[in-house]
N, C-alpha and C positions, 0 to 999 in steps of 0.2 A: 350750675347746681352740683354740689359735691355728691357723688354717688357711692353706694355701698353694695357690694356683691357678697351675699351671705351663702356659703356652701356648708351643708351639713349632711351627715350620713352616719350610719353605724360604723364602728371600728372595723376596718377590713373591707369596706365597700369600694375603696379606691379614691376617695376625695382628695387626699394629699397628693397622690400621683397626678390627678387631673389638674389640681391647682398649680403644681410645679410646671406643667405644660402650658397652662394659660399665662403664667407669669413670663414665659418666653415670648409671648405675643406683644405687640406694641399697642397695648390698650390703656396706657397711662395709669397702671394699677400698681399699688404697693400692698404687700402682704401685712396684715395686722398680726403682730406677734402677741400671743396671749401670755398672760401671767399664770403661773401654776405653783402649787405647793408640793408637788411630788418630786421624787428623786429623778435626776437625769438618767435617761436610758443610754446604753452604749451608743456612741456616735452623735449624740445630741449636743448642740452648742448653745450655751447661755447667750441670750440677746439675739439669737438667730432663729432657733426653733421655738424657744419660750424664754420668758423672763422667769428664771427659777428663783423663788424666794421661800423662806421658811413658812410653816403653817402659822406661827405666831405673827409674823409680819403680814401675811395675807389677811388674817383676821383684823389686824390693826387698820389695814387699808380699807376693809369693808366698813369699819366704823367711821372712817374719814370720808366715806362716799367717793372713793378714788376710782371706782369701776362703773362703767355704763351698764355692765351686766356681769354677774358671777354665778357660779353654781358649784355645789359640792357634788362632783360627778361620781366619785367613789368615796368611801369613808376616809375622811381627812385628806382627800385629794381635791383641792379646790382649783378651779380654772376661772379666769375672768379676763375681760377686756378693759384696760384702763382708759380713763379719759385722756391721759397724757399721750397714749399711743395713737388714739384717733386724731388728736390735735397735731401731733408730730407729722402724721401723713398728710393731713389736710393743709398744713402750713407749707408743704412742698408742692401744693397744687395737684396732688394726685387723688385718684379715687381709691377706695379701699376694697380689698378682697379678704374675706374671713374664712378660715377653716375652723369650724366651731361646733360644739354639741347642739343638739336639737333645741333644748330649752333656751340656751343662750341665743341661738339664731332667732327664735320667735320673739325673745325679749328685744333684740336689736330691731327686728322688723316692726315691732309695735312702736318703738321710739322714733323710727325713721320711715314711716309708711310710704311716703311719696317718693323718696329718693333711694329706695333700696329694692333689691330683688332677692328673694330667698329661694334657693334651689336645693332640693333634696336628692342626693345620690343614693339610689335604691340598689341593693345587691340583687342578683338574679334569684337567689333563694337563700334560706338560712343554712342549708347544707353547703352551698358554695362558699358562703361567708365563713363557715367553720373551717373549710379546707384552706381558704386564704389565710386565716389567722394562724393555723397550724404551720403553714408553709413559711410564713415570715419569721417564725421562731423567736418572737420577742416576749412571749408569755408562756407560763406553765399551764398545765391542763386545767387547774382550778381557775386561773384568770381567764382562760378561753371560755369556760362555761359561764363565768360572770359576764363577759363581753357578749356572749350569745343571748343571755337573758336580757341584758340591757338593749341589745339590738332589736329584739322583739318588741320591747316597750317603745323604743324610738320610732320604729316603723309605723306605729299607731298614730304618730303625729304628722306623718308625711302629707296628709291631705290639707294641712294648714299652710303648706308652702306654696309659693307662686308657681313653681315648676317642679316636676319629678323627672329625673333621668335614670333609667335602669342601666346599670353598668354591667352588662353581660359580655360586652366587647369594648375594650378600652378605647380603640380608635374611633368607633362609632359614637361612644359616649362623649369623647373629646370634641368631635365634630358638632354634635348637638349643643354641647356647652359653649363652644366658641360662637355658634350662631345666636344663642340666647344673649350672651354677653355683648356681642356686636350690636344687636338690636337695642338692647337696654342702654348702651352707652352712645347710641346714634353714630356708630362707626360705619363708614362706607366700605 
């Protein structure tokens, strides 16, 4: 059975770092590259970090039902998982790992309830989350406040996930995540 590992968290909780570490393990996983309509950030690579497309093209793809899930995460910033991306990975015989927003995660879980696990990465506190967002220097003060507000909303959905891992210590969180994934994929 083809399996899906769905990882979600507020921005700054550490999910991307954890996923990068998990992908180094031999779990027969491939990262699902999301499609988005926002501008590339410094250092991001098209077709590796995201499939970057225009807002107009994204809306056309919505009308074509090209996504298994999509969301307007911020005003005119759409993110989604394309059917083509899922099929591309499954055709390789690999399981899929997602780094995805909360609503997208729950939508995928609803579509694949038997062969997916949804894991929420919880920040230790909102204050710590704010520190992390400031430290990574990718957003201005206004955007950090927007992300904090969104984080508070996202945390309200955490109880709808199969598992919650509090990331107050990256190595401990990684150990917990590896155990969950090993068990879910039936790895010895």
